[in-house]
C-alpha angles and dihedrals in degrees: 000000000000116000106217112199146173125237102213090222083079088069099032095132096056096087091222128157120238090263093049089053091051090051092051094047088049090054090054091056096238123146103215133049112199112203093195096180132031092243091070089061090049093213139021091211108131097234091054094046091049089053092053090049093050093048091049091051090050090053094046093247131140118217131218121179137195150171138212128258123354092182112102093204096049120108087230097058118107110211091183087077093059135266118325089252091053094047093047093045091052089052093049088056090049092051091054092049096046094042099249115150091209148023116226115215139170136216096214140279142281092291090066088068091063105036131103090280122058116243088251088065094052089049092054092048090052091048089055091055093048090051091049094059095038093107093052092046095049094044090055098038092237119142127210115231112200115204129214092234137190096332097310103117135027118219093259092048092051090048090053091048092054094047092049095044094046126276090214088078106008125071141146138285097203115211113193096195096050092054091076091056090066100044093264124141106223101228093047091048091051089056090054100048103032093100091058101039113127096166138342149214117218135193135145125250143199120219128183142162123268127184090258097041129288140336123215127197125180114226139173115283114286097023097087136082104222098097099263095164092058088043093055093047092047092047089057092051097044100035106037113184095011116128115256101203121187114230102181111188122171111207139164112257115284116215122221107194092203094156092061114091096232092057088073095062085087098042106042093136097055112116115235093235090056090053092047089053090051093047090050089056089052092048090060092055130085126209115251114267087235141350118213113211113239113239115221093242088056095053100089094046092045092051091057093044094051094045095047092047090050090050089053090047093052090050091050094049098040101031131261094253092055100053 
């Protein structure tokens, strides 16, 4: 049985409490609510977490929780919250209290591929943190799901991180939209990471050629050109029982100037055949006729509309009785 879920980042502009979010997700008929950042829980105090857990159980919902960067050298890491080990340990404890089987984490974002340290150094630093909390994670039965996030890691790089850190307690939070930001083709990346997937984020994307390379735009499910229907069906086959949580994000197109020489400073290890496959996907796309800029006052309504349309799409593709 597929476990369709919602990543609460999809409705980040609503101003809801944790309990409000649970009520909304229950009304949409999903099974999993993915609190991808601590702010969506409001508090990590045990009494509050137990209340969230109890209310989710009352509504028939499952919970997953997460945090941001665990890499102390990433530009995304927040040292004001404590060391990486302290922050991750705190979230492991919170996961146990709220009933989440995992903690979703990230290494960084695309800027870490072009900073003073190579991405390989950031990966090694993240692995050291993961190994440092291994005992706490295994003692509590909580697994760590590392996301390919914001252009930081390619599918093959995330696979290598998991294998080096320890796949007995580390796996993947596979994000279909972020794959395109690192020259990955979603369906091919799914095949690479499927054995390690603990949970996921899913959204559709448009990709097309530009004079300097390609442009990528995230869209609601069914409006893209990256084969999302085949991706969904293959995910169900390869990752049975894993949550498929919608993370719908509307953004302006992001340009990857991959035909410019300096772009490759961040991607020296990408094989030519993989880039050719990625470029072929972009060649089949067409730029949107027009893109209306989203006004701030429209954001909350647009978030709900995009998410609810995407839930309906998944049900149509995968079958009402499966989701």
